[in-house]
C-alpha positions in Angstrom: 140.8 108.3 95.6 140.8 104.5 96.3 137.5 102.9 97.2 136.8 101.3 100.6 136.5 97.5 100.5 133.0 96.2 101.3 132.6 92.4 101.6 129.2 90.7 101.8 129.0 87.1 103.0 125.8 85.8 101.5 124.2 86.4 98.1 120.6 86.3 99.2 117.8 88.8 99.3 118.9 90.8 102.5 122.5 91.3 101.7 122.0 92.2 98.0 119.1 94.6 98.9 121.6 96.4 101.1 124.1 96.5 98.3 121.4 97.9 95.9 120.8 100.7 98.4 124.5 101.4 98.8 124.9 101.8 95.1 121.9 104.2 94.9 123.3 106.4 97.6 127.1 106.3 96.9 127.9 104.3 93.7 131.6 105.2 93.8 132.3 104.7 97.5 133.0 101.0 97.7 134.8 98.2 95.9 132.3 95.4 96.6 132.9 91.6 96.9 130.1 89.1 97.4 130.4 85.4 98.4 127.5 83.1 97.8 127.4 79.3 98.6 125.0 78.5 95.8 125.9 78.4 92.0 123.2 81.0 91.2 123.1 84.8 91.1 120.7 86.6 93.5 117.1 85.1 93.3 113.8 85.5 95.1 113.7 82.6 97.6 110.2 83.7 98.6 108.8 82.7 95.2 110.3 79.2 95.1 106.8 77.9 96.0 105.5 79.5 92.8 108.2 77.7 90.8 107.2 74.4 92.4 103.5 75.1 91.7 104.3 75.8 88.1 103.3 79.5 88.2 106.9 80.7 87.6 110.1 79.5 86.1 113.5 79.5 87.9 114.7 82.1 85.4 111.8 84.4 86.3 112.6 84.6 90.0 116.2 85.8 89.4 116.4 89.3 90.9 119.8 90.3 89.7 121.4 88.3 86.9 125.1 87.9 86.2 125.3 91.0 84.1 124.0 93.1 87.0 127.1 92.4 89.1 129.4 92.9 86.1 127.9 96.2 85.2 128.4 97.6 88.7 131.9 96.2 89.1 130.9 93.8 91.9 133.1 90.8 92.3 130.8 87.8 92.8 132.1 84.4 94.0 129.5 81.6 93.7 129.8 78.1 95.1 132.1 79.6 97.7 131.7 79.1 101.5 133.4 81.5 103.8 135.0 79.6 106.7 137.0 82.3 108.5 136.6 85.9 109.6 139.7 87.4 111.1 138.3 90.3 113.0 141.7 91.7 114.0 143.4 91.8 110.6 140.0 92.3 108.8 139.9 89.6 106.2 137.8 86.6 105.3 138.8 83.3 103.9 136.8 80.6 102.0 137.0 76.9 102.0 138.9 76.9 98.7 141.5 79.3 100.1 140.3 82.7 98.6 141.3 85.5 101.0 139.7 89.0 100.8 140.5 92.0 103.0 137.7 94.3 104.1 137.1 97.7 105.6 133.4 96.9 106.2 131.9 93.4 106.4 128.2 92.4 106.1 127.2 89.0 107.3 124.0 88.0 105.5 124.2 84.2 105.8 120.5 83.7 106.1 119.1 80.6 107.7 118.7 76.9 107.0 115.8 74.5 107.5 115.5 73.3 111.1 115.8 69.5 111.0 114.2 67.9 114.1 115.9 64.9 115.8 113.7 62.3 114.1 115.2 58.8 113.7 116.1 58.2 110.0 115.7 61.9 109.0 119.0 61.8 107.1 117.9 59.0 104.8 117.8 59.5 101.0 114.4 60.9 100.0 114.1 63.2 103.0 114.7 66.9 102.1 114.0 70.4 103.2 112.6 73.2 101.1 114.9 76.2 101.1 116.6 76.7 97.8 116.6 76.0 94.0 118.3 72.7 94.5 115.5 71.5 96.8 113.0 72.6 94.1 114.8 70.6 91.4 115.0 67.5 93.6 111.3 67.6 94.3 110.6 67.9 90.5 112.9 65.0 89.8 111.2 62.8 92.5 107.8 63.5 91.1 108.8 61.9 87.8 109.6 58.7 89.5 107.4 58.4 92.6 103.8 59.2 93.5 103.5 59.5 97.3 104.8 62.6 99.2 104.5 63.7 102.8 105.2 67.1 104.2 106.1 67.4 107.9 104.9 70.8 109.0 101.6 72.6 108.4 102.9 76.1 108.5 103.2 78.6 105.7 106.1 77.0 103.8 104.9 73.5 104.4 101.5 74.2 102.8 103.1 76.0 99.9 105.4 73.0 99.3 102.5 70.6 99.6 100.6 72.6 97.0 103.6 72.4 94.7 103.8 68.6 95.1 100.1 68.3 94.2 100.8 70.3 91.0 103.6 67.9 90.2 101.1 65.0 90.3 102.0 63.5 93.7 99.6 62.3 96.3 100.4 64.6 99.2 99.9 64.2 103.0 100.6 67.0 105.5 101.6 66.1 109.1 101.2 68.9 111.7 101.8 68.6 115.4 99.2 71.3 116.3 95.4 70.8 116.3 95.0 73.2 113.3 97.0 74.6 110.4 99.2 77.7 110.5 98.5 77.9 114.3 101.0 80.8 114.7 99.2 83.0 112.1 95.6 81.9 112.2 92.8 81.2 114.6 90.8 78.0 114.7 88.0 79.3 112.4 90.2 80.6 109.6 92.4 77.4 109.9 89.4 75.2 109.5 88.3 77.1 106.4 91.8 76.8 105.0 91.9 73.0 105.7 88.6 72.5 103.9 89.8 74.5 100.9 93.0 72.5 100.6 91.3 69.2 101.1 89.1 70.1 98.2 92.3 70.6 96.2 93.5 67.1 97.1 95.7 67.4 100.2 95.3 65.1 103.2 96.0 66.2 106.7 97.2 64.4 109.9 96.8 66.9 112.7 98.0 66.7 116.3 100.5 64.0 115.1 104.1 63.7 116.2 106.6 61.9 113.9 108.7 59.3 115.7 110.8 58.0 112.8 111.3 57.7 109.0 110.8 54.1 107.9 112.8 52.4 105.2 116.2 50.8 105.0 118.5 52.8 102.6 115.9 55.4 101.6 112.7 56.8 103.0 109.6 54.6 102.6 107.2 56.3 105.0 106.6 57.8 108.5 105.9 56.2 111.8 103.9 58.3 114.3 104.5 58.2 118.1 101.1 56.4 118.5 102.4 53.6 116.3 100.4 54.4 113.1 102.3 54.6 109.8 102.0 56.4 106.6 103.6 55.5 103.2 105.7 58.1 101.4 108.4 58.0 98.8 109.4 61.7 99.3 109.4 63.4 102.7 109.8 67.2 103.0 110.7 68.7 106.3 109.3 72.2 106.9 109.0 72.8 110.6 110.9 76.1 110.9 114.3 77.7 110.2 117.6 78.0 112.1 119.8 81.1 111.6 123.2 80.4 110.1 125.5 81.7 112.9 128.3 79.2 113.1 130.8 81.4 111.2 130.0 84.4 113.4 130.2 82.3 116.6 133.7 81.0 115.9 134.8 84.5 115.0 134.0 85.7 118.5 130.9 87.8 117.5 128.2 87.9 120.1 125.3 85.6 119.3 122.1 84.6 121.0 119.5 82.8 118.9 121.1 84.7 116.0 123.8 87.3 115.5 123.0 90.1 118.0 122.8 93.6 116.3 121.9 97.1 117.5 119.4 99.5 115.9 121.9 100.2 113.1 122.7 96.5 112.4 126.1 96.7 114.1 127.5 93.5 115.6 129.8 93.3 118.7 132.9 93.6 116.5 134.0 96.8 114.8 133.2 97.3 111.1 131.1 94.1 111.0 127.4 94.2 110.4 124.6 91.6 110.0 121.2 91.7 108.2 118.5 89.3 107.4 117.5 86.0 108.9 120.9 85.6 110.6 120.5 88.8 112.6 118.7 89.2 115.9 117.4 92.7 116.7 115.9 93.4 120.2 115.5 89.7 120.8 113.8 89.0 117.5 115.1 87.2 114.3 112.8 87.8 111.4 112.1 85.4 108.6 110.1 87.7 106.4 111.3 89.8 103.4 109.9 93.2 104.4 111.9 93.4 107.7 115.0 92.2 105.9 114.7 95.0 103.4 114.0 97.6 106.1 117.2 96.5 107.8 119.1 96.7 104.6 118.1 100.3 104.0 119.2 101.4 107.4 122.5 99.7 107.1 123.1 101.1 103.6 122.5 104.6 104.9 125.0 104.0 107.7 127.6 102.7 105.3 127.2 105.7 103.1 127.9 108.2 105.9 124.3 109.3 106.5 122.5 109.4 109.9 119.5 107.2 109.3 116.6 106.8 111.7 117.2 103.6 113.8 115.6 100.3 112.9 113.0 99.7 115.6 111.7 96.4 114.6 108.9 95.3 112.3 105.3 94.0 112.5 105.3 90.4 111.4 102.8 89.4 108.7 102.2 86.5 106.4 100.4 85.8 103.2 99.9 82.3 101.8 101.1 81.8 98.2 98.8 79.0 97.1 96.9 79.3 93.8 93.2 80.0 94.5 93.6 80.6 98.2 93.9 84.0 99.8 95.1 84.1 103.4 96.6 87.1 105.2 97.7 87.5 108.8 99.4 90.3 110.7 100.3 91.3 114.2 98.8 89.8 117.4 96.0 87.5 116.7 96.0 85.0 119.6 93.4 85.3 122.4 96.2 85.8 125.0 97.7 88.7 123.0 94.6 90.8 122.1 90.8 91.0 122.2 88.5 90.6 119.2 87.3 93.9 117.7 85.7 92.7 114.4 84.8 89.1 113.4 82.9 88.6 110.1 82.2 85.3 108.3 80.4 85.3 104.9 79.4 81.8 104.1 78.1 82.6 100.7 81.4 84.2 99.5 83.5 82.0 101.7 85.3 84.9 103.3 86.4 85.5 106.9 87.8 88.6 108.6 89.0 89.1 112.1 90.6 92.2 113.6 92.0 92.3 117.1 92.6 95.2 119.5 94.2 96.1 122.8 94.1 99.3 124.8 91.9 100.9 122.1 94.3 100.3 119.2 94.4 97.9 116.3 96.8 95.0 117.1 96.3 92.3 114.5 94.2 91.0 111.6 93.3 87.7 109.8 91.7 87.6 106.3 90.6 84.4 104.5 89.1 84.2 101.0 89.7 87.9 100.2 93.0 89.4 101.2 92.6 92.7 99.4 92.3 94.6 102.7 95.6 93.2 103.9 97.7 96.2 103.1 95.4 98.7 104.8 95.0 96.5 107.9 98.8 96.1 108.1 99.2 99.8 108.0 96.7 100.2 110.8 98.6 97.6 112.9 102.0 99.2 112.2 100.7 102.7 113.1 98.8 101.4 116.2 95.8 103.1 114.8 92.8 103.8 117.1 90.1 101.2 116.7 87.7 103.9 115.4 89.6 103.9 112.1 88.4 100.4 111.3 85.1 101.8 110.0 86.8 103.9 107.4 88.9 100.9 106.3 86.0 98.4 105.9 85.3 97.6 102.3 82.0 96.4 100.9 81.5 92.8 99.9 81.0 91.6 96.4 82.8 91.8 93.1 83.4 95.6 93.4 85.2 95.4 96.8 88.7 95.5 95.4 87.9 98.4 93.0 86.4 100.4 95.9 89.5 99.8 98.0 91.7 101.0 95.1 89.5 104.1 94.6 89.4 105.0 98.3 93.0 104.4 99.1 95.1 107.6 99.5 97.9 108.0 96.9 100.5 108.1 99.7 99.5 104.8 101.2 102.0 102.0 100.9 100.8 99.0 98.8 104.0 96.9 98.6 105.5 96.8 102.1 108.6 94.9 101.0 109.7 97.7 98.5 107.8 100.7 100.0 105.8 101.3 96.8 102.7 103.6 97.2 99.4 103.6 95.3 100.5 106.9 93.7 103.6 105.3 92.2 101.6 102.5 90.7 99.0 104.9 89.3 101.8 107.0 87.7 103.4 103.8 86.2 100.1 103.2 84.4 99.0 106.7 83.5 102.4 108.4 82.9 104.8 105.6 82.0 102.2 103.7 79.9 102.3 100.3 81.8 99.4 98.1 80.8 99.8 95.0 83.0 100.6 94.2 86.6 103.8 92.5 85.4 104.9 95.7 83.6 104.1 97.7 86.7 106.1 95.2 88.8 109.2 95.6 86.6 108.8 99.4 86.6 108.2 100.0 90.4 109.1 96.6 92.0 105.6 96.4 93.5 104.8 92.7 94.2 108.3 91.7 93.1 109.4 90.3 96.4 107.0 88.2 98.5 104.1 88.7 96.0 101.5 89.0 98.8 100.4 92.5 97.6 99.8 91.4 94.0 96.0 91.2 94.3 95.9 94.9 95.5 98.5 95.9 92.9 96.4 94.3 90.2 93.3 96.1 91.5 95.0 99.5 91.3 96.3 98.8 87.8 92.8 97.8 86.6 91.4 100.9 88.4 93.9 103.1 86.7 93.3 101.6 83.2 89.5 101.9 83.7 89.3 105.4 85.1 92.3 106.9 83.5 93.5 110.3 84.8 90.2 110.8 86.4 91.2 108.2 88.9 94.3 110.2 90.0 93.7 112.0 93.2 96.9 114.1 92.8 97.3 116.8 90.2 98.9 115.4 87.0 99.8 118.6 85.1 103.1 118.5 83.3 106.1 120.0 85.1 106.7 122.4 82.2 106.4 122.7 78.4 109.4 120.5 77.9 107.6 117.3 78.9 104.3 115.6 79.5 105.7 114.1 82.8 104.0 115.2 86.0 105.7 116.0 89.3 104.3 112.7 90.8 105.6 110.7 87.9 109.0 112.3 88.1 109.2 111.6 91.8 108.2 107.9 91.3 110.8 107.6 88.5 113.6 109.1 90.5 112.7 107.2 93.7 112.7 103.8 91.9 115.9 104.4 89.9 119.6 104.3 90.6 121.3 107.7 90.1 121.8 108.3 86.3 122.7 111.3 84.2 120.0 113.9 84.0 119.9 113.8 80.2 119.5 110.0 80.3 116.6 110.4 82.8 114.9 113.0 80.5 115.4 110.7 77.5 113.9 107.7 79.4 110.8 109.8 80.4 110.3 111.2 76.9 111.3 114.8 77.4 110.4 116.9 74.3 113.5 119.2 74.8 116.5 116.9 75.5 118.2 119.6 77.7 115.0 120.8 79.3 114.8 124.2 80.9 115.6 125.8 84.3 112.1 124.8 85.6 112.4 121.1 85.0 116.1 121.0 85.7 115.6 122.5 89.2 112.7 120.0 89.8 114.9 117.1 88.9 117.8 118.4 91.1 115.4 118.8 94.1 113.8 115.4 93.8 117.2 113.7 93.2 118.5 115.3 96.4 115.4 114.3 98.3 115.4 110.6 97.3 119.1 110.0 96.6 120.9 112.7 98.6 122.7 113.7 95.4 121.9 115.1 91.9 121.5 113.0 88.8 123.8 115.3 86.8 127.2 114.0 85.7 130.5 115.8 85.2 129.8 116.7 81.6 126.5 118.5 82.3 125.9 122.0 83.6 122.1 121.6 83.5 121.1 121.6 87.1 121.1 124.7 89.3 121.3 124.3 93.0 118.1 125.1 94.9 118.2 128.1 97.2 114.7 127.5 98.6 115.4 127.6 102.3 113.8 128.7 105.6 113.5 132.4 106.4 112.8 133.1 110.1 111.1 136.1 111.6 111.1 136.2 115.4 109.1 138.7 117.4 109.2 139.2 121.2 107.9 142.0 123.4 107.4 141.9 127.1 104.3 144.2 127.4 101.8 141.4 126.8 101.2 139.3 129.9 100.9 136.1 127.7 104.3 136.8 126.2 106.0 136.3 129.5 105.1 132.6 129.3 106.7 132.0 125.9 110.2 132.4 124.7 109.8 133.0 121.0 113.5 133.6 120.5 114.4 130.2 121.9 111.8 128.3 119.8 112.7 130.3 116.6 116.4 129.8 117.0 116.1 126.0 117.6 113.8 125.5 114.6 116.2 127.5 112.5 119.1 125.4 113.6 117.4 122.1 113.1 116.3 123.1 109.6 119.6 124.7 108.6 120.4 124.1 104.9 117.3 122.0 104.3 116.1 122.5 100.7 112.4 123.1 100.2 110.1 123.1 97.1 109.7 126.8 97.6 111.0 129.5 99.9 109.5 129.0 103.4 108.7 132.1 105.5 108.3 131.4 109.2 107.2 133.7 112.0 107.4 133.1 115.7 105.8 135.3 118.3 105.2 135.0 122.0 101.6 136.1 121.5 99.0 136.6 118.7 98.9 140.2 119.9 102.4 140.8 118.7 102.8 142.4 115.2 104.6 139.4 113.7 102.0 138.5 111.1 102.0 134.9 112.3 98.8 134.0 110.5 100.0 135.1 107.1 103.3 133.2 107.0 103.9 129.7 105.6 104.5 128.4 109.2 103.3 130.5 112.1 104.1 129.7 115.8 102.6 131.8 118.5 102.1 131.6 122.3 98.5 131.5 123.5 96.7 130.8 126.8 96.3 127.1 126.0 99.9 126.6 124.7 101.9 127.1 121.5 99.7 127.3 118.5 101.1 126.0 115.2 99.7 127.3 111.9 100.5 126.4 108.3 99.5 127.8 104.9 99.4 131.5 105.5 100.2 133.9 102.7 100.7 137.7 102.9 100.7 138.5 99.2 97.9 138.0 96.5 96.0 135.8 97.2 96.1 136.5 100.9 95.6 133.3 102.9 95.1 132.9 106.6 97.2 130.1 108.1 95.2 127.1 109.4 95.7 125.7 112.8 97.6 122.4 112.9 97.7 121.9 116.6 98.3 123.2 120.1 101.1 121.9 122.2 102.3 122.6 125.8 106.1 122.7 125.5 108.8 124.4 123.5 110.3 121.0 122.4 107.0 119.7 121.0 106.4 123.0 119.2 109.7 122.8 117.5 109.3 119.1 116.6 105.8 119.6 115.3 106.9 122.5 113.1 109.9 120.6 111.8 107.6 117.6 111.0 105.3 119.9 109.0 108.3 121.2 107.1 109.6 117.7 106.3 106.2 116.5 105.2 106.0 119.5 102.9 109.5 118.6 101.5 108.4 115.1 100.7 104.8 115.6 99.5 104.8 118.9 97.7 105.6 119.5 94.1 108.7 121.5 93.3 107.8 125.2 93.1 104.6 124.7 95.1 104.1 127.2 97.9 103.0 125.8 101.3 99.6 127.4 101.1 99.0 125.7 97.7 100.2 122.4 99.1 98.0 122.7 102.2 94.9 123.3 100.0 95.8 120.4 97.7 96.7 117.9 100.4 94.0 118.9 102.8 94.5 120.3 106.3 92.8 117.3 107.9 95.1 114.9 106.1 98.2 116.9 107.2 97.0 117.1 110.8 96.4 113.4 111.0 100.0 112.7 109.8 102.0 115.2 111.9 99.9 114.7 115.1 100.5 111.0 115.0 103.4 110.7 117.5 105.3 107.9 115.7 104.9 109.3 112.2 105.9 112.8 113.5 109.1 111.3 115.0 109.9 109.6 111.7 109.5 112.9 109.9 111.8 114.7 112.4 114.4 112.0 112.2 114.4 112.2 108.4 114.8 115.9 108.5 117.7 115.7 111.0 119.4 113.0 108.9 119.3 115.3 105.8 120.8 118.2 107.8 123.5 115.9 109.2 124.3 114.6 105.7 124.7 118.2 104.5 127.0 119.0 107.4 129.1 115.9 106.5 129.3 117.0 102.9 130.5 120.5 104.0 133.2 118.9 106.2 134.4 116.7 103.3 134.5 119.8 101.0 136.5 121.7 103.6 138.9 118.7 103.9 139.4 118.4 100.1 139.9 122.2 99.9 142.5 122.1 102.7 144.3 119.3 100.9 144.5 121.4 97.8 
């Protein structure tokens, strides 16, 4: 069968992240062509400031080198600018005349530096800071000149200024607001930041407007609107970004500030999608890496025929990447957006923390001096957690704060928001894979490989794992079987972070004692591969993996003699839950009982999932077991409608699919995970909806696979 033609305009982080996900999900589905207007393969633009500051080399920030494209059969055109999209005949054309047809087209053209209308701004010696070429230009200027000025006191402007200082240049920063990073910080944290950077050698001109760039043929300085001047041989413009939308606009694609997309990254034209900084979703165009990656995953699932949960937007957050300075900001932090919930300044340690709230939930956070709590606070903001949860997330001060955070953080909590890497995956990389440094963990799991903001927390978890060993693991780490020393958690992490490969290759990589394994570990690999990649790892030459038959068994009981039973339709609830979970695979067989009342002889309390009508509403139980050892199900929650009863039950089943070990019965999982922890997750409305959507997407994918199988069989 011929592959569909997928063309990507843009070789940056958003577009290539989408391609990585496509290859994971359906490596044989597309013939992929990528156009990039730079001469480099895909690199991490977020870490350019680290290159400028001397902490990284240009080679070290390359994400996918030339061989990556070649090994995956991707046709890459560098130094090529696409100038035409024919939306009717479905082809693109470059400035050099290359024409490529497409079945699906992704526009990932990113953004360019916004250049304000300042007189003389196009003179030699005035540059922006967006790509490798800008980096190299600044390095070259530093060898010849000594005075630099940066227009813009935001995140990128300060990172560029720190790099210029490292290059040996005297550096002034001009900002039109009364304090630095005024969109991400409050006055107090901004003043602390300014003092720290002044101690490092920067000079600041605040509340200043630039009127013109002085000099005849090349830049010699800056003239402010009040008539004052400042000498400078190199001037860096960093006052914001502008989405690259000209190509889409002349192609007739709907645009606003950026290319307008829906919740599945679709543009106004058929078979054309947009992701990244050039895309506008629900009125917002994001310039941060985590939202771009989230968009890429949704689009990849769409392109591979799945039914992903829609992209609903992201919580903006920022972390300054300047050596020796820790600054974190997330969510709503301005006085007109939210009220102050917590504000702590420690003058001895030089740290500052502010958390905001609105309507009883956490809305934003600022950290200065110690950003180790950043990931946890970001999760509270994303989940709109009640303000009462702040106490449980407040770390102690002093040198042991990061270690305490690492120890108390649940294994399931996300540490690297850009790449969705949990604490458990980092712990497993150290304890099971043998990683010894943060860099090794980064290469293994991708944690901290994108924006780098989570690196302090990743480093703390790595050190905690090395110090405490397996005693620091909260999850059980027993080997899957006698064929290997690998635990279920390690196998999950390895499969989730890998592209689909042959089962024997995966076993070899993880050090299986028996190369072919046994039915126990084969079935576990098959289950986890289906969970994370929607396909098995086995290739055509292997007959190792047996299909899982662990599905839902439903028992429905209804009698009309009990007055309570008249209020509850157990048949309807049971049938709907059975339909929604049809063909879902589970770690173990799941036995479910639905009764209109506890007085019915349905054995609700000794089933894996028990649903029963009661005077207060539907009661949902989990973890019951009718055989030795007999276990009574524990109450998850009480709901007042059939619809919520079904969705809550389905959310519990999906959480069990994702969190349990293969072969682990629900009652064992409930005891290991903790009923309180499970309740908190499934009773959170937003998280429950995510679980239900993921379950429904898996069912829909299975139905699509069945249809394709029937079509192939019919063609035979």
